[in-house]
PDB file of N, CA, C and O in Angstrom, chain B, residues numbered from 101:
ATOM      1  N   MET B 101      -9.440   1.917  27.849  1.00  0.00           N
ATOM      2  CA  MET B 101     -10.010   2.492  26.405  1.00  0.00           C
ATOM      3  C   MET B 101     -11.022   1.569  25.883  1.00  0.00           C
ATOM      4  O   MET B 101     -10.922   0.343  25.820  1.00  0.00           O
ATOM      5  N   LYS B 102     -12.062   2.340  25.495  1.00  0.00           N
ATOM      6  CA  LYS B 102     -13.243   1.578  24.899  1.00  0.00           C
ATOM      7  C   LYS B 102     -12.978   1.612  23.384  1.00  0.00           C
ATOM      8  O   LYS B 102     -12.499   2.567  22.773  1.00  0.00           O
ATOM      9  N   ILE B 103     -13.377   0.373  22.843  1.00  0.00           N
ATOM     10  CA  ILE B 103     -13.391   0.335  21.415  1.00  0.00           C
ATOM     11  C   ILE B 103     -14.730   0.275  20.874  1.00  0.00           C
ATOM     12  O   ILE B 103     -15.594  -0.496  21.293  1.00  0.00           O
ATOM     13  N   PRO B 104     -14.901   1.197  19.831  1.00  0.00           N
ATOM     14  CA  PRO B 104     -16.309   1.354  19.248  1.00  0.00           C
ATOM     15  C   PRO B 104     -16.731   0.106  18.602  1.00  0.00           C
ATOM     16  O   PRO B 104     -15.972  -0.549  17.887  1.00  0.00           O
ATOM     17  N   SER B 105     -18.128  -0.268  18.894  1.00  0.00           N
ATOM     18  CA  SER B 105     -18.685  -1.209  18.379  1.00  0.00           C
ATOM     19  C   SER B 105     -18.603  -1.230  16.797  1.00  0.00           C
ATOM     20  O   SER B 105     -18.115  -0.253  16.229  1.00  0.00           O
ATOM     21  N   PHE B 106     -19.018  -2.207  16.142  1.00  0.00           N
ATOM     22  CA  PHE B 106     -18.959  -2.190  14.570  1.00  0.00           C
ATOM     23  C   PHE B 106     -20.125  -1.462  14.047  1.00  0.00           C
ATOM     24  O   PHE B 106     -20.061  -0.871  12.969  1.00  0.00           O
ATOM     25  N   GLY B 107     -21.193  -1.482  14.773  1.00  0.00           N
ATOM     26  CA  GLY B 107     -22.288  -0.663  14.295  1.00  0.00           C
ATOM     27  C   GLY B 107     -22.044   0.815  14.161  1.00  0.00           C
ATOM     28  O   GLY B 107     -22.525   1.443  13.218  1.00  0.00           O
ATOM     29  N   SER B 108     -21.356   1.339  15.024  1.00  0.00           N
ATOM     30  CA  SER B 108     -20.941   2.991  14.977  1.00  0.00           C
ATOM     31  C   SER B 108     -20.036   3.094  13.594  1.00  0.00           C
ATOM     32  O   SER B 108     -20.182   3.878  12.656  1.00  0.00           O
ATOM     33  N   ILE B 109     -19.101   2.098  13.764  1.00  0.00           N
ATOM     34  CA  ILE B 109     -18.121   2.308  12.474  1.00  0.00           C
ATOM     35  C   ILE B 109     -19.022   2.104  11.210  1.00  0.00           C
ATOM     36  O   ILE B 109     -18.981   2.936  10.304  1.00  0.00           O
ATOM     37  N   ASN B 110     -19.858   0.977  11.139  1.00  0.00           N
ATOM     38  CA  ASN B 110     -20.771   0.803   9.941  1.00  0.00           C
ATOM     39  C   ASN B 110     -21.583   2.139   9.668  1.00  0.00           C
ATOM     40  O   ASN B 110     -21.816   2.487   8.510  1.00  0.00           O
ATOM     41  N   GLN B 111     -21.977   2.828  10.687  1.00  0.00           N
ATOM     42  CA  GLN B 111     -22.717   4.062  10.412  1.00  0.00           C
ATOM     43  C   GLN B 111     -21.856   5.110   9.722  1.00  0.00           C
ATOM     44  O   GLN B 111     -22.392   5.791   8.847  1.00  0.00           O
ATOM     45  N   TYR B 112     -20.646   5.298  10.009  1.00  0.00           N
ATOM     46  CA  TYR B 112     -19.880   6.224   9.328  1.00  0.00           C
ATOM     47  C   TYR B 112     -19.497   5.836   7.776  1.00  0.00           C
ATOM     48  O   TYR B 112     -19.348   6.660   6.873  1.00  0.00           O
ATOM     49  N   TYR B 113     -19.371   4.428   7.655  1.00  0.00           N
ATOM     50  CA  TYR B 113     -19.187   4.052   6.339  1.00  0.00           C
ATOM     51  C   TYR B 113     -20.379   4.441   5.525  1.00  0.00           C
ATOM     52  O   TYR B 113     -20.263   5.100   4.491  1.00  0.00           O
ATOM     53  N   LYS B 114     -21.512   4.033   5.993  1.00  0.00           N
ATOM     54  CA  LYS B 114     -22.795   4.245   5.387  1.00  0.00           C
ATOM     55  C   LYS B 114     -22.869   5.651   4.875  1.00  0.00           C
ATOM     56  O   LYS B 114     -23.130   5.864   3.691  1.00  0.00           O
ATOM     57  N   GLN B 115     -22.598   6.825   5.914  1.00  0.00           N
ATOM     58  CA  GLN B 115     -22.582   8.095   5.538  1.00  0.00           C
ATOM     59  C   GLN B 115     -21.711   8.465   4.581  1.00  0.00           C
ATOM     60  O   GLN B 115     -22.088   9.352   3.815  1.00  0.00           O
ATOM     61  N   SER B 116     -20.468   7.931   4.414  1.00  0.00           N
ATOM     62  CA  SER B 116     -19.675   8.250   3.501  1.00  0.00           C
ATOM     63  C   SER B 116     -20.012   7.879   1.920  1.00  0.00           C
ATOM     64  O   SER B 116     -19.747   8.544   0.919  1.00  0.00           O
ATOM     65  N   GLN B 117     -20.597   6.765   2.011  1.00  0.00           N
ATOM     66  CA  GLN B 117     -21.357   6.176   0.746  1.00  0.00           C
ATOM     67  C   GLN B 117     -22.415   6.984   0.105  1.00  0.00           C
ATOM     68  O   GLN B 117     -22.604   7.116  -1.104  1.00  0.00           O
ATOM     69  N   VAL B 118     -23.163   7.572   1.206  1.00  0.00           N
ATOM     70  CA  VAL B 118     -24.327   8.405   0.756  1.00  0.00           C
ATOM     71  C   VAL B 118     -23.833   9.611  -0.045  1.00  0.00           C
ATOM     72  O   VAL B 118     -24.372   9.970  -1.092  1.00  0.00           O
ATOM     73  N   LYS B 119     -22.665  10.278   0.568  1.00  0.00           N
ATOM     74  CA  LYS B 119     -22.057  11.508   0.113  1.00  0.00           C
ATOM     75  C   LYS B 119     -21.496  11.499  -1.458  1.00  0.00           C
ATOM     76  O   LYS B 119     -21.431  12.446  -2.242  1.00  0.00           O
ATOM     77  N   SER B 120     -21.103  10.071  -1.654  1.00  0.00           N
ATOM     78  CA  SER B 120     -20.373  10.094  -2.971  1.00  0.00           C
ATOM     79  C   SER B 120     -21.493   9.698  -4.003  1.00  0.00           C
ATOM     80  O   SER B 120     -21.914   8.551  -4.152  1.00  0.00           O
ATOM     81  N   THR B 121     -21.890  10.743  -4.652  1.00  0.00           N
ATOM     82  CA  THR B 121     -22.925  10.650  -5.687  1.00  0.00           C
ATOM     83  C   THR B 121     -22.319  10.746  -7.041  1.00  0.00           C
ATOM     84  O   THR B 121     -21.452  11.590  -7.269  1.00  0.00           O
ATOM     85  N   PRO B 122     -22.769   9.855  -8.013  1.00  0.00           N
ATOM     86  CA  PRO B 122     -22.465  10.024  -9.307  1.00  0.00           C
ATOM     87  C   PRO B 122     -22.271  11.285  -9.983  1.00  0.00           C
ATOM     88  O   PRO B 122     -23.116  12.126  -9.678  1.00  0.00           O
ATOM     89  N   ALA B 123     -21.371  11.666 -10.839  1.00  0.00           N
ATOM     90  CA  ALA B 123     -21.476  12.923 -11.423  1.00  0.00           C
ATOM     91  C   ALA B 123     -22.706  12.887 -12.593  1.00  0.00           C
ATOM     92  O   ALA B 123     -23.136  11.933 -13.241  1.00  0.00           O
ATOM     93  N   SER B 124     -23.092  14.314 -12.596  1.00  0.00           N
ATOM     94  CA  SER B 124     -24.174  14.472 -13.707  1.00  0.00           C
ATOM     95  C   SER B 124     -23.384  14.334 -15.142  1.00  0.00           C
ATOM     96  O   SER B 124     -22.162  14.189 -15.175  1.00  0.00           O
ATOM     97  N   LYS B 125     -24.012  14.379 -16.058  1.00  0.00           N
ATOM     98  CA  LYS B 125     -23.651  14.149 -17.435  1.00  0.00           C
ATOM     99  C   LYS B 125     -22.658  15.249 -17.776  1.00  0.00           C
ATOM    100  O   LYS B 125     -21.644  14.928 -18.396  1.00  0.00           O
ATOM    101  N   GLY B 126     -22.861  16.551 -17.418  1.00  0.00           N
ATOM    102  CA  GLY B 126     -21.985  17.472 -17.632  1.00  0.00           C
ATOM    103  C   GLY B 126     -20.656  17.367 -16.954  1.00  0.00           C
ATOM    104  O   GLY B 126     -19.627  17.636 -17.574  1.00  0.00           O
ATOM    105  N   GLU B 127     -20.642  17.015 -15.796  1.00  0.00           N
ATOM    106  CA  GLU B 127     -19.400  16.672 -15.121  1.00  0.00           C
ATOM    107  C   GLU B 127     -18.736  15.522 -15.339  1.00  0.00           C
ATOM    108  O   GLU B 127     -17.610  15.428 -14.852  1.00  0.00           O
ATOM    109  N   ALA B 128     -19.257  14.464 -16.073  1.00  0.00           N
ATOM    110  CA  ALA B 128     -18.577  13.138 -16.413  1.00  0.00           C
ATOM    111  C   ALA B 128     -17.826  13.267 -17.524  1.00  0.00           C
ATOM    112  O   ALA B 128     -17.284  12.247 -17.949  1.00  0.00           O
ATOM    113  N   LYS B 129     -17.645  14.449 -18.181  1.00  0.00           N
ATOM    114  CA  LYS B 129     -16.849  14.533 -19.301  1.00  0.00           C
ATOM    115  C   LYS B 129     -15.255  14.284 -18.890  1.00  0.00           C
ATOM    116  O   LYS B 129     -14.716  14.787 -17.904  1.00  0.00           O
ATOM    117  N   GLN B 130     -14.738  13.569 -19.672  1.00  0.00           N
ATOM    118  CA  GLN B 130     -13.196  13.434 -19.475  1.00  0.00           C
ATOM    119  C   GLN B 130     -12.508  14.644 -20.217  1.00  0.00           C
ATOM    120  O   GLN B 130     -12.889  15.166 -21.264  1.00  0.00           O
ATOM    121  N   ASP B 131     -11.356  14.994 -19.409  1.00  0.00           N
ATOM    122  CA  ASP B 131     -10.533  15.909 -20.154  1.00  0.00           C
ATOM    123  C   ASP B 131      -9.745  15.280 -21.336  1.00  0.00           C
ATOM    124  O   ASP B 131      -9.266  14.146 -21.374  1.00  0.00           O
ATOM    125  N   ARG B 132      -9.705  16.267 -22.318  1.00  0.00           N
ATOM    126  CA  ARG B 132      -8.925  15.652 -23.365  1.00  0.00           C
ATOM    127  C   ARG B 132      -7.441  15.739 -23.114  1.00  0.00           C
ATOM    128  O   ARG B 132      -6.880  16.755 -22.702  1.00  0.00           O
ATOM    129  N   VAL B 133      -6.756  14.417 -23.439  1.00  0.00           N
ATOM    130  CA  VAL B 133      -5.258  14.446 -23.146  1.00  0.00           C
ATOM    131  C   VAL B 133      -4.496  14.394 -24.552  1.00  0.00           C
ATOM    132  O   VAL B 133      -4.896  13.620 -25.422  1.00  0.00           O
ATOM    133  N   GLU B 134      -3.637  15.044 -24.717  1.00  0.00           N
ATOM    134  CA  GLU B 134      -2.701  15.003 -25.889  1.00  0.00           C
ATOM    135  C   GLU B 134      -1.478  14.112 -25.635  1.00  0.00           C
ATOM    136  O   GLU B 134      -0.740  14.227 -24.657  1.00  0.00           O
ATOM    137  N   ILE B 135      -1.350  13.258 -26.570  1.00  0.00           N
ATOM    138  CA  ILE B 135      -0.384  12.288 -26.459  1.00  0.00           C
ATOM    139  C   ILE B 135       1.043  12.597 -27.229  1.00  0.00           C
ATOM    140  O   ILE B 135       1.106  12.697 -28.454  1.00  0.00           O
ATOM    141  N   SER B 136       2.073  12.722 -26.435  1.00  0.00           N
ATOM    142  CA  SER B 136       3.296  13.156 -27.300  1.00  0.00           C
ATOM    143  C   SER B 136       3.608  12.013 -28.427  1.00  0.00           C
ATOM    144  O   SER B 136       3.132  10.878 -28.467  1.00  0.00           O
ATOM    145  N   GLN B 137       4.416  12.537 -29.211  1.00  0.00           N
ATOM    146  CA  GLN B 137       4.990  11.650 -30.184  1.00  0.00           C
ATOM    147  C   GLN B 137       5.709  10.448 -29.671  1.00  0.00           C
ATOM    148  O   GLN B 137       5.467   9.300 -30.044  1.00  0.00           O
ATOM    149  N   ALA B 138       6.574  10.773 -28.826  1.00  0.00           N
ATOM    150  CA  ALA B 138       7.440   9.870 -28.039  1.00  0.00           C
ATOM    151  C   ALA B 138       6.481   8.644 -27.463  1.00  0.00           C
ATOM    152  O   ALA B 138       6.814   7.474 -27.648  1.00  0.00           O
ATOM    153  N   ALA B 139       5.339   8.975 -26.793  1.00  0.00           N
ATOM    154  CA  ALA B 139       4.474   8.103 -26.314  1.00  0.00           C
ATOM    155  C   ALA B 139       3.726   7.208 -27.338  1.00  0.00           C
ATOM    156  O   ALA B 139       3.497   6.011 -27.164  1.00  0.00           O
ATOM    157  N   LYS B 140       3.384   7.914 -28.393  1.00  0.00           N
ATOM    158  CA  LYS B 140       2.799   7.156 -29.600  1.00  0.00           C
ATOM    159  C   LYS B 140       3.798   6.099 -30.130  1.00  0.00           C
ATOM    160  O   LYS B 140       3.444   4.981 -30.504  1.00  0.00           O
ATOM    161  N   GLU B 141       5.003   6.519 -30.132  1.00  0.00           N
ATOM    162  CA  GLU B 141       6.224   5.648 -30.671  1.00  0.00           C
ATOM    163  C   GLU B 141       6.276   4.284 -29.708  1.00  0.00           C
ATOM    164  O   GLU B 141       6.389   3.168 -30.216  1.00  0.00           O
ATOM    165  N   MET B 142       6.200   4.453 -28.516  1.00  0.00           N
ATOM    166  CA  MET B 142       6.277   3.505 -27.477  1.00  0.00           C
ATOM    167  C   MET B 142       4.870   2.583 -27.654  1.00  0.00           C
ATOM    168  O   MET B 142       5.019   1.361 -27.646  1.00  0.00           O
ATOM    169  N   GLN B 143       3.728   3.047 -27.789  1.00  0.00           N
ATOM    170  CA  GLN B 143       2.766   2.240 -27.934  1.00  0.00           C
ATOM    171  C   GLN B 143       2.705   1.351 -29.125  1.00  0.00           C
ATOM    172  O   GLN B 143       2.096   0.282 -29.149  1.00  0.00           O
ATOM    173  N   SER B 144       3.395   1.880 -30.139  1.00  0.00           N
ATOM    174  CA  SER B 144       3.573   1.207 -31.441  1.00  0.00           C
ATOM    175  C   SER B 144       4.011  -0.096 -31.317  1.00  0.00           C
ATOM    176  O   SER B 144       3.528  -0.923 -32.090  1.00  0.00           O
ATOM    177  N   GLY B 145       4.882  -0.470 -30.448  1.00  0.00           N
ATOM    178  CA  GLY B 145       5.653  -1.501 -30.181  1.00  0.00           C
ATOM    179  C   GLY B 145       6.829  -1.672 -30.956  1.00  0.00           C
ATOM    180  O   GLY B 145       7.375  -2.775 -30.976  1.00  0.00           O
ATOM    181  N   LYS B 146       7.312  -0.649 -31.638  1.00  0.00           N
ATOM    182  CA  LYS B 146       8.467  -0.687 -32.261  1.00  0.00           C
ATOM    183  C   LYS B 146       9.726  -0.453 -31.440  1.00  0.00           C
ATOM    184  O   LYS B 146       9.876   0.568 -30.768  1.00  0.00           O
ATOM    185  N   VAL B 147      10.668  -1.472 -31.517  1.00  0.00           N
ATOM    186  CA  VAL B 147      11.748  -1.550 -30.635  1.00  0.00           C
ATOM    187  C   VAL B 147      13.052  -1.308 -31.343  1.00  0.00           C
ATOM    188  O   VAL B 147      13.139  -1.805 -32.466  1.00  0.00           O
ATOM    189  N   ASP B 148      14.152  -0.584 -30.850  1.00  0.00           N
ATOM    190  CA  ASP B 148      15.226  -0.300 -31.409  1.00  0.00           C
ATOM    191  C   ASP B 148      15.900  -1.758 -31.740  1.00  0.00           C
ATOM    192  O   ASP B 148      15.714  -2.702 -30.972  1.00  0.00           O
ATOM    193  N   PRO B 149      16.644  -1.882 -32.853  1.00  0.00           N
ATOM    194  CA  PRO B 149      17.326  -3.084 -33.214  1.00  0.00           C
ATOM    195  C   PRO B 149      18.474  -3.589 -32.247  1.00  0.00           C
ATOM    196  O   PRO B 149      18.633  -4.801 -32.101  1.00  0.00           O
ATOM    197  N   ALA B 150      19.216  -2.744 -31.633  1.00  0.00           N
ATOM    198  CA  ALA B 150      20.094  -2.953 -30.766  1.00  0.00           C
ATOM    199  C   ALA B 150      19.390  -3.514 -29.441  1.00  0.00           C
ATOM    200  O   ALA B 150      19.785  -4.499 -28.817  1.00  0.00           O
ATOM    201  N   ARG B 151      18.311  -2.745 -29.125  1.00  0.00           N
ATOM    202  CA  ARG B 151      17.690  -3.201 -27.809  1.00  0.00           C
ATOM    203  C   ARG B 151      16.974  -4.502 -28.023  1.00  0.00           C
ATOM    204  O   ARG B 151      16.935  -5.344 -27.126  1.00  0.00           O
ATOM    205  N   GLU B 152      16.414  -4.682 -29.172  1.00  0.00           N
ATOM    206  CA  GLU B 152      15.971  -6.066 -29.658  1.00  0.00           C
ATOM    207  C   GLU B 152      16.964  -7.336 -29.505  1.00  0.00           C
ATOM    208  O   GLU B 152      16.617  -8.447 -29.105  1.00  0.00           O
ATOM    209  N   GLN B 153      18.196  -6.975 -29.879  1.00  0.00           N
ATOM    210  CA  GLN B 153      19.253  -8.047 -29.771  1.00  0.00           C
ATOM    211  C   GLN B 153      19.450  -8.242 -28.349  1.00  0.00           C
ATOM    212  O   GLN B 153      19.260  -9.361 -27.873  1.00  0.00           O
ATOM    213  N   ARG B 154      19.817  -7.254 -27.606  1.00  0.00           N
ATOM    214  CA  ARG B 154      19.955  -7.317 -26.114  1.00  0.00           C
ATOM    215  C   ARG B 154      18.819  -7.994 -25.275  1.00  0.00           C
ATOM    216  O   ARG B 154      19.098  -8.591 -24.236  1.00  0.00           O
ATOM    217  N   ILE B 155      17.544  -7.894 -25.737  1.00  0.00           N
ATOM    218  CA  ILE B 155      16.417  -8.662 -25.172  1.00  0.00           C
ATOM    219  C   ILE B 155      16.766 -10.257 -25.649  1.00  0.00           C
ATOM    220  O   ILE B 155      16.845 -11.171 -24.828  1.00  0.00           O
ATOM    221  N   GLN B 156      16.915 -10.396 -26.764  1.00  0.00           N
ATOM    222  CA  GLN B 156      17.031 -11.884 -27.162  1.00  0.00           C
ATOM    223  C   GLN B 156      18.323 -12.445 -26.475  1.00  0.00           C
ATOM    224  O   GLN B 156      18.341 -13.647 -26.211  1.00  0.00           O
ATOM    225  N   GLU B 157      19.383 -11.679 -26.172  1.00  0.00           N
ATOM    226  CA  GLU B 157      20.502 -12.350 -25.530  1.00  0.00           C
ATOM    227  C   GLU B 157      20.122 -12.760 -24.260  1.00  0.00           C
ATOM    228  O   GLU B 157      20.400 -13.897 -23.877  1.00  0.00           O
ATOM    229  N   LEU B 158      19.339 -11.734 -23.351  1.00  0.00           N
ATOM    230  CA  LEU B 158      18.750 -12.041 -22.106  1.00  0.00           C
ATOM    231  C   LEU B 158      17.900 -13.096 -21.969  1.00  0.00           C
ATOM    232  O   LEU B 158      17.907 -13.883 -21.022  1.00  0.00           O
ATOM    233  N   GLN B 159      17.183 -13.118 -22.890  1.00  0.00           N
ATOM    234  CA  GLN B 159      16.174 -14.307 -22.934  1.00  0.00           C
ATOM    235  C   GLN B 159      16.705 -15.733 -23.079  1.00  0.00           C
ATOM    236  O   GLN B 159      16.233 -16.698 -22.477  1.00  0.00           O
ATOM    237  N   ALA B 160      17.749 -15.776 -23.948  1.00  0.00           N
ATOM    238  CA  ALA B 160      18.523 -16.975 -24.182  1.00  0.00           C
ATOM    239  C   ALA B 160      19.198 -17.312 -22.645  1.00  0.00           C
ATOM    240  O   ALA B 160      19.007 -18.375 -22.055  1.00  0.00           O
ATOM    241  N   LYS B 161      19.839 -16.438 -22.239  1.00  0.00           N
ATOM    242  CA  LYS B 161      20.501 -16.781 -20.927  1.00  0.00           C
ATOM    243  C   LYS B 161      19.366 -17.142 -19.836  1.00  0.00           C
ATOM    244  O   LYS B 161      19.599 -18.105 -19.106  1.00  0.00           O
ATOM    245  N   ILE B 162      18.369 -16.564 -19.704  1.00  0.00           N
ATOM    246  CA  ILE B 162      17.293 -16.770 -18.795  1.00  0.00           C
ATOM    247  C   ILE B 162      16.704 -18.111 -18.889  1.00  0.00           C
ATOM    248  O   ILE B 162      16.332 -18.776 -17.922  1.00  0.00           O
ATOM    249  N   ASP B 163      16.628 -18.557 -20.456  1.00  0.00           N
ATOM    250  CA  ASP B 163      16.033 -19.976 -20.814  1.00  0.00           C
ATOM    251  C   ASP B 163      17.121 -20.863 -20.370  1.00  0.00           C
ATOM    252  O   ASP B 163      16.758 -21.968 -19.967  1.00  0.00           O
ATOM    253  N   ALA B 164      18.258 -20.628 -20.363  1.00  0.00           N
ATOM    254  CA  ALA B 164      19.448 -21.654 -20.229  1.00  0.00           C
ATOM    255  C   ALA B 164      19.764 -21.621 -18.776  1.00  0.00           C
ATOM    256  O   ALA B 164      20.627 -22.376 -18.329  1.00  0.00           O
ATOM    257  N   GLY B 165      19.184 -20.875 -18.088  1.00  0.00           N
ATOM    258  CA  GLY B 165      19.361 -20.909 -16.501  1.00  0.00           C
ATOM    259  C   GLY B 165      20.688 -20.117 -16.150  1.00  0.00           C
ATOM    260  O   GLY B 165      21.177 -20.354 -15.045  1.00  0.00           O
ATOM    261  N   GLU B 166      21.302 -19.231 -16.948  1.00  0.00           N
ATOM    262  CA  GLU B 166      22.507 -18.697 -16.599  1.00  0.00           C
ATOM    263  C   GLU B 166      22.597 -17.286 -16.211  1.00  0.00           C
ATOM    264  O   GLU B 166      23.617 -16.696 -15.856  1.00  0.00           O
ATOM    265  N   TYR B 167      21.302 -16.771 -16.330  1.00  0.00           N
ATOM    266  CA  TYR B 167      21.042 -15.235 -16.051  1.00  0.00           C
ATOM    267  C   TYR B 167      20.986 -15.173 -14.260  1.00  0.00           C
ATOM    268  O   TYR B 167      20.245 -15.882 -13.579  1.00  0.00           O
ATOM    269  N   ARG B 168      21.778 -14.340 -13.823  1.00  0.00           N
ATOM    270  CA  ARG B 168      21.694 -13.962 -12.436  1.00  0.00           C
ATOM    271  C   ARG B 168      21.386 -12.563 -12.066  1.00  0.00           C
ATOM    272  O   ARG B 168      21.315 -12.239 -10.880  1.00  0.00           O
TER     273      ARG B 168
END
């Protein structure tokens, strides 16, 4: 079985780069995305108090080396 030389592989790579041209200004527009209310709440960084307490408990165990 013959292994192709690097030059022939490089030729295909160069061809693939030529085909990928940047989009024109009209095509470069991004689609508008609507973010749900739940996603907005997640991004705000507000955490449920019960969950915050659980996180603190786990962090204390991790710091003490007791968490497995």
